[in-house]
N, C-alpha and C positions, 0 to 999 in steps of 0.2 A: 461613631465608628467603634468597632471592637478592637481589642489589643492585636488580634491577628491582622486586621486590616491596616492598623497604624504601623505595625512592624513591617508588613509587606510594602506599604507605600513609602515609608521613611527609612527603612532599613534599621530600625531600632530594636533593642531587646526588651521592650516594655512588657511588664507583667505585674500583677498585683503583688505588693509587698516588696518590690525591688527598691533598693536604696539608690537615691539620686541626689544630685546637687545642682545648684544654679545660683549665680551671683553671691557666692559665699554662704548660702544656706544649704542645709542637708535635710532630707526627709524621705518619705516612702510613697510609692505610687499606691493610690487607693483604687480608683476605677477610671475607665475612659470617661471623658466628658459626654454630655448628652448626645444622642444619636445624630449623625450628620456633622458633628463637630470634630475637627482635627486635633483637639487638645486632650491632654491627660490630666486627671486630678491628682494632685500631690498634697499630702499633709506634711508640712514642714515641722521639724522637731520643735516642740514647745507650743505649737498651735493646736487649737481644738477643731478647726475646720480645714477642709481641703481647698486648694486654689487650682484653677485651670492653668496649665502651662503648655506652651507649644513644644512638641516632642524633640525638636532639634535644638531647643534652648537648654535641654537637660544633659548632664553627664550621668552615665549609668554605671553602677558598680556591679561588675560581672566577674565571678570567679576571682575576687580579690583585686581586680584591676579596673581602673576607670576607663570607660569608653566615652570619648568626647562627642557630643552631638554634632559639632561642626565637622569632625572627621567622618562621622557617619553620613553626612550630607555629601561629602566628596566621593565616598565609596558609591553611594546611590547614583550620583551623577555619572560616574565612570561606567557603571553597569548600563545606564540608559544610553549613553553614547555608544557603547559597544553593541548594544541591541540595535540601535538605529543604523549603525554601519552594516551590520549583518543584513538587515532588512533592505537596505539600499544597494547591497552588493559591493560595498567598498572593501 
């Protein structure tokens, strides 16, 4: 998947070079994982290689504030629920 596809699907702000954190580690996004894969490659601080990480497991540093992956999931789910209600005439 491309960053655009990942961002649309998961509601994340993922882009190359963006600072992220997960499980007490910090690093930067390098590239999306191989095509068809829903993961993002992250190079953790001090590591020489990137690791594939699920987009909603990451927290993203955007404009000096951390956006939590778990919160992004809730926003995405609310948008899907609202869309479904509109489609069903609720």
